[in-house]
C-alpha positions as CSV (number, residue, x, y, z in Angstrom):
1,M,-77.8,73.3,-66.2
2,A,-75.6,75.5,-64.2
3,S,-75.1,74.5,-60.1
4,P,-78.0,75.0,-57.8
5,P,-77.8,78.1,-56.2
6,Q,-76.0,77.5,-52.4
7,D,-78.5,79.6,-50.7
8,S,-80.8,77.6,-48.5
9,L,-83.7,79.8,-48.8
10,V,-83.5,79.9,-52.5
11,C,-85.2,77.5,-54.8
12,P,-83.0,75.8,-57.6
13,I,-85.6,76.2,-60.2
14,T,-87.0,79.6,-59.9
15,Y,-84.1,81.0,-58.0
16,E,-86.5,82.8,-55.9
17,I,-86.5,82.6,-52.1
18,F,-89.1,80.1,-51.1
19,R,-92.4,80.5,-50.4
20,N,-94.0,76.9,-49.7
21,P,-90.6,74.7,-49.6
22,V,-90.6,70.8,-50.0
23,V,-88.6,68.1,-50.0
24,A,-88.4,66.0,-52.9
25,E,-87.1,61.9,-53.0
26,D,-83.6,63.3,-54.0
27,G,-83.2,65.3,-51.0
28,H,-83.2,68.4,-52.3
29,T,-85.7,71.1,-51.3
30,Y,-87.9,73.2,-53.9
31,E,-90.6,75.3,-54.3
32,N,-94.2,73.4,-54.3
33,E,-95.6,74.7,-57.0
34,A,-92.2,74.5,-59.6
35,I,-91.2,71.0,-58.8
36,V,-94.8,69.9,-59.1
37,D,-95.0,71.8,-62.6
38,W,-91.5,70.1,-63.2
39,I,-92.4,66.6,-62.3
40,N,-95.2,66.6,-64.4
41,K,-93.6,67.7,-67.3
42,D,-90.4,65.8,-67.0
43,G,-90.5,63.4,-64.2
44,T,-87.1,63.5,-62.9
45,S,-84.9,65.5,-60.8
46,P,-84.0,68.8,-62.2
47,I,-80.6,68.3,-60.1
48,T,-79.7,64.5,-60.1
49,R,-81.8,63.4,-62.7
50,E,-83.5,60.3,-60.6
51,R,-87.2,59.9,-61.2
52,L,-89.6,61.9,-59.0
53,T,-93.2,61.9,-57.9
54,V,-95.4,64.4,-56.6
55,D,-96.7,61.8,-53.9
56,G,-93.3,62.0,-52.9
57,L,-93.3,65.7,-51.9
58,R,-92.9,66.1,-47.9
59,P,-93.2,70.0,-46.5
60,N,-89.9,71.5,-45.3
61,Y,-90.8,73.0,-42.3
62,T,-87.0,73.9,-41.4
63,V,-86.7,76.0,-44.5
64,K,-89.9,77.4,-44.2
65,K,-89.1,78.8,-40.5
66,L,-85.5,80.0,-41.8
67,V,-87.7,81.6,-44.7
68,D,-90.4,83.5,-42.3
69,E,-87.3,84.5,-39.9
70,F,-85.4,86.0,-43.3
71,E,-88.6,87.8,-44.4
72,K,-89.2,88.7,-40.7
73,S,-85.9,90.7,-40.5
74,L,-86.1,92.7,-43.5
75,K,-89.8,93.9,-42.5
76,N,-88.2,94.6,-38.9
77,K,-85.5,96.6,-40.4
78,K,-88.3,98.4,-42.8
79,Y,-86.3,97.2,-45.7
80,R,-83.4,99.6,-44.6
81,F,-79.8,98.7,-43.6
82,Q,-76.6,100.3,-42.7
83,L,-73.6,99.8,-44.5
84,G,-71.1,98.3,-42.3
85,V,-73.6,96.9,-39.7
86,D,-76.2,95.0,-41.7
87,V,-74.2,94.4,-45.0
88,K,-70.7,94.8,-46.2
89,K,-69.2,95.7,-49.6
90,P,-65.8,96.1,-51.1
91,R,-64.3,99.5,-51.8
92,K,-63.9,98.8,-55.8
93,A,-66.9,97.9,-57.9
94,M,-67.2,94.9,-60.1
95,F,-69.1,96.7,-62.7
96,H,-69.4,100.7,-63.5
97,S,-71.1,102.3,-66.0
98,Y,-72.5,106.0,-66.1
99,G,-75.2,106.6,-63.2
100,K,-74.6,103.0,-62.1
101,S,-72.3,101.1,-59.9
102,I,-72.3,97.2,-58.6
103,F,-70.5,96.0,-55.8
104,E,-70.1,92.4,-54.6
105,A,-72.2,92.4,-51.0
106,E,-72.1,90.3,-47.9
107,W,-74.8,90.1,-45.1
108,L,-73.5,90.9,-41.6
109,I,-76.7,90.2,-39.7
110,K,-76.5,87.5,-37.4
111,D,-77.7,84.1,-38.3
112,N,-78.8,85.7,-41.5
113,N,-79.1,82.7,-43.9
114,G,-80.4,85.0,-47.0
115,P,-79.3,84.6,-50.6
116,K,-76.3,86.1,-52.1
117,I,-76.6,89.7,-53.0
118,V,-75.2,92.6,-54.3
119,L,-75.3,96.3,-53.8
120,M,-76.3,98.7,-56.4
121,K,-75.5,102.3,-56.4
122,I,-77.5,104.8,-58.6
123,D,-76.5,108.3,-59.0
124,G,-78.2,111.2,-60.5
125,A,-81.1,113.7,-59.5
126,R,-83.7,111.4,-59.7
127,A,-82.1,108.8,-57.9
128,K,-84.2,108.2,-55.2
129,K,-87.4,108.2,-57.2
130,E,-86.0,105.5,-59.4
131,A,-85.2,103.5,-56.8
132,S,-88.5,103.4,-55.5
133,F,-89.5,101.3,-58.5
134,Y,-87.0,98.7,-58.0
135,V,-88.3,98.0,-54.2
136,D,-91.9,98.2,-55.1
137,L,-92.0,95.9,-58.1
138,S,-89.5,93.4,-57.4
139,R,-92.0,90.3,-56.2
140,H,-92.2,89.2,-60.1
141,P,-90.3,85.9,-61.3
142,H,-88.3,87.6,-64.1
143,V,-87.8,91.1,-62.2
144,V,-84.6,91.2,-60.0
145,R,-85.5,91.3,-56.5
146,T,-84.4,94.4,-54.2
147,F,-84.6,93.7,-50.7
148,G,-84.2,97.2,-49.9
149,F,-81.8,100.6,-49.2
150,V,-78.7,101.0,-47.7
151,D,-77.7,103.9,-45.7
152,D,-73.9,104.7,-45.2
153,N,-74.0,106.5,-41.8
154,S,-70.4,106.8,-41.8
155,Q,-70.5,109.6,-44.3
156,G,-72.7,111.8,-42.0
157,N,-74.4,114.3,-43.8
158,I,-72.6,114.2,-47.2
159,S,-74.5,110.9,-48.2
160,K,-78.0,112.4,-47.4
161,S,-77.2,115.7,-49.3
162,T,-75.9,113.9,-52.5
163,N,-78.0,112.4,-55.4
164,S,-77.6,109.0,-54.9
165,V,-78.9,105.8,-53.6
166,M,-77.9,102.6,-52.6
167,L,-79.9,99.2,-53.0
168,L,-79.6,95.6,-51.9
169,Q,-80.5,93.0,-54.9
170,E,-80.3,89.4,-55.5
171,Y,-77.2,87.8,-57.5
172,A,-77.4,86.6,-60.7
173,P,-74.7,83.8,-61.5
174,E,-74.2,84.1,-64.9
175,G,-74.0,88.1,-65.5
176,S,-76.2,90.2,-67.7
177,L,-77.1,88.2,-71.1
178,Y,-74.7,90.7,-72.9
179,E,-71.6,89.3,-71.2
180,L,-72.9,85.6,-71.9
181,L,-73.3,86.2,-75.5
182,Q,-70.3,87.5,-75.2
183,E,-68.3,84.8,-73.7
184,L,-70.1,82.0,-75.9
185,D,-68.6,80.5,-78.9
186,I,-71.7,80.6,-80.6
187,V,-75.3,81.9,-80.2
188,P,-77.8,79.8,-78.4
189,N,-80.2,78.1,-80.5
190,E,-83.3,79.5,-81.4
191,Q,-85.4,77.7,-78.6
192,I,-82.8,78.7,-76.2
193,L,-83.3,82.6,-76.7
194,L,-87.1,82.2,-77.5
195,Q,-87.5,81.3,-73.7
196,M,-85.4,84.1,-73.0
197,F,-87.9,86.4,-74.8
198,I,-90.5,85.4,-73.2
199,Q,-89.7,85.7,-69.7
200,T,-88.3,89.2,-70.4
201,T,-91.6,90.4,-72.2
202,D,-93.6,88.6,-69.1
203,A,-91.8,91.0,-67.2
204,M,-92.0,93.9,-69.6
205,V,-96.0,93.3,-69.6
206,F,-95.9,93.3,-65.7
207,L,-94.1,96.7,-65.8
208,A,-96.7,98.3,-68.2
209,Y,-99.5,96.8,-66.4
210,N,-98.3,99.2,-63.3
211,D,-97.9,102.1,-65.4
212,I,-93.9,101.9,-65.4
213,I,-91.7,102.5,-68.6
214,H,-88.6,100.6,-68.3
215,G,-86.8,103.0,-70.8
216,D,-83.6,101.1,-71.2
217,L,-83.9,97.6,-72.1
218,A,-81.2,95.8,-74.0
219,C,-79.2,92.5,-73.5
220,R,-77.1,94.3,-70.9
221,N,-80.2,95.1,-68.7
222,I,-81.3,90.9,-68.9
223,L,-79.7,88.7,-65.8
224,V,-79.0,85.3,-66.6
225,F,-79.7,83.2,-63.4
226,R,-79.7,80.0,-64.8
227,F,-78.0,79.0,-68.5
228,D,-78.4,75.6,-70.3
229,E,-77.5,75.2,-73.6
230,R,-79.1,71.9,-74.2
231,D,-82.9,72.4,-72.6
232,P,-84.9,75.9,-72.9
233,R,-86.8,75.1,-70.0
234,R,-83.5,75.2,-67.6
235,N,-82.8,79.1,-68.3
236,L,-83.9,81.9,-66.1
237,V,-83.5,85.7,-67.2
238,K,-84.8,88.5,-65.4
239,I,-85.0,92.1,-66.3
240,T,-83.1,95.0,-64.2
241,D,-81.6,98.8,-64.7
242,F,-84.7,100.6,-64.3
243,G,-82.4,103.7,-64.8
244,L,-85.0,105.5,-67.2
245,S,-87.9,104.4,-65.8
246,R,-90.6,106.7,-64.8
247,Q,-94.2,106.6,-64.3
248,K,-96.8,107.5,-67.6
249,I,-97.9,110.9,-66.6
250,L,-98.6,114.2,-68.1
251,N,-96.5,117.3,-66.7
252,N,-97.5,120.3,-66.3
253,N,-97.5,122.0,-69.8
254,G,-99.8,118.3,-71.0
255,N,-96.5,117.2,-73.0
256,S,-96.5,113.4,-72.4
257,N,-93.6,111.3,-71.7
258,P,-91.4,110.7,-74.8
259,Y,-90.8,106.9,-73.2
260,T,-94.3,105.1,-73.8
261,E,-95.0,100.9,-74.0
262,K,-94.1,101.7,-77.8
263,S,-90.6,102.7,-77.0
264,D,-90.5,99.6,-74.9
265,A,-91.7,97.4,-77.2
266,Y,-89.4,98.6,-80.3
267,S,-86.3,98.3,-77.4
268,M,-87.6,94.4,-77.2
269,G,-87.5,94.1,-80.6
270,I,-84.0,95.3,-80.7
271,T,-83.0,93.7,-77.7
272,M,-84.1,90.2,-79.8
273,W,-81.6,91.5,-82.8
274,E,-79.0,92.3,-80.0
275,A,-79.4,88.1,-78.9
276,Y,-79.2,86.6,-82.3
277,S,-76.2,89.2,-83.5
278,K,-74.5,87.7,-80.0
279,G,-75.0,91.0,-78.5
280,A,-73.7,93.7,-81.3
281,V,-74.9,97.0,-81.6
282,P,-77.5,97.7,-84.2
283,W,-76.2,100.4,-86.8
284,A,-72.5,100.3,-85.1
285,E,-71.4,101.1,-88.4
286,I,-72.9,104.9,-88.3
287,D,-70.7,107.2,-86.1
288,N,-73.3,110.1,-86.3
289,D,-76.3,109.7,-83.7
290,E,-78.6,111.9,-85.3
291,E,-78.3,109.5,-88.5
292,V,-79.2,106.9,-86.4
293,R,-82.1,108.3,-84.5
294,R,-83.4,109.4,-88.2
295,K,-83.5,105.9,-88.9
296,V,-85.5,104.9,-85.8
297,V,-88.0,108.0,-86.5
298,N,-88.6,106.7,-90.3
299,G,-89.0,103.5,-89.3
300,E,-86.0,101.5,-91.1
301,I,-85.4,98.3,-89.8
302,V,-82.0,96.7,-88.8
303,S,-81.3,93.7,-91.3
304,Q,-82.4,90.1,-90.5
305,P,-79.4,87.9,-88.4
306,P,-78.9,85.0,-90.9
307,N,-79.9,83.0,-87.7
308,C,-83.1,83.9,-87.2
309,K,-86.2,82.1,-88.7
310,D,-88.7,83.9,-90.5
311,E,-91.3,83.2,-88.1
312,K,-89.4,85.1,-85.6
313,W,-88.3,87.8,-87.7
314,K,-91.9,88.9,-88.2
315,I,-92.1,89.3,-84.4
316,I,-88.8,91.6,-84.4
317,T,-90.5,93.8,-87.2
318,L,-93.9,94.1,-85.3
319,L,-92.4,94.9,-82.4
320,E,-90.2,97.8,-84.2
321,G,-93.5,98.9,-85.6
322,R,-92.9,98.0,-89.3
323,T,-96.0,96.2,-89.6
324,A,-98.2,97.6,-86.7
325,T,-100.2,100.4,-88.9
326,S,-101.3,97.5,-90.8
327,I,-102.7,95.3,-88.1
328,P,-106.1,95.9,-86.4
329,A,-106.0,96.3,-82.9
330,A,-108.2,93.2,-82.1
331,T,-106.5,90.6,-84.9
332,P,-103.3,88.7,-83.3
333,P,-100.5,88.8,-85.9
334,P,-99.3,85.8,-87.6
335,I,-97.0,84.8,-85.0
336,P,-96.2,81.2,-82.9
337,D,-98.3,80.6,-80.0
338,S,-95.2,80.4,-77.8
339,A,-94.1,84.5,-78.9
340,L,-97.7,85.7,-77.9
341,L,-96.4,87.7,-75.0
342,C,-94.6,89.4,-77.3
343,Y,-97.6,90.8,-78.7
344,A,-99.2,91.6,-75.2
345,L,-96.4,93.8,-74.8
346,Y,-97.2,95.8,-78.0
347,Q,-100.7,95.6,-77.3
348,T,-100.4,97.5,-74.0
349,D,-100.1,100.4,-76.0
350,E,-103.2,100.5,-77.9
């Protein structure tokens, strides 16, 4: 198991800011609901492995007070922060791609015990609209939390006139799932991957119920907060990068948005294939983008990875639409209970 977060306000199980912190017999503080569930299933400390009991849990009023003060400081700032006053960042980004840059960031607010953070800069004409999705939909256990917007007053009117937005987000210790897969010698076992898939689809269902299309789901947009190659339960991922997110609305011409829950479901299937394939790109051998598009439109399916069992492959082909027309809407497909969230994501478009 990865080392627990050093932030005093973050639960070492959920990697979320505490709401109801309690101290266990191992001397560590946990979110009450998370540690009770852990003890009932495992009976030992997730950090020290010593025996724990639910009766031994005690409220941590000190941490609760710190959490309340931190959340109050965010609210008092109206979730808007000033670069160089409330937070700081280096000149060079730690990650950069088209339309997005990620910087390490640090709190400057006095007596702020907040969690480790990064600053994300989004560029483009829709940046401000897209940024609102992060702020409004970040209170889910498998969606990266966004603490608010960052203004750069040193740029004067220049920053206000440019199509860019800066956001403060929580830091993922293990980076993206793509990066993790690239660094590992072998692909994690199927139970580890399945746990990550379930958490990812849980977040995607949450977006769908809020009428939001992600539009760019892939291993590179799944952040890994905790990784344990031996115990599936000790892994934690969250989705990010809503760069193509948009509400499900009709435009003035009555044409629907080309991105739908079905396109997100398809992307989930491809994401699962990528994970089984150690981060490989599907149809990478084809140089012509139109040829790849033709394969997708025609319903062609990528080949089954050798480490992907048949029951999991059925899920991937379902998400990619191969069997969609042959399954009645009210009839669950023949997949294991542990993967029903994948089906739930698919069903949101029925």
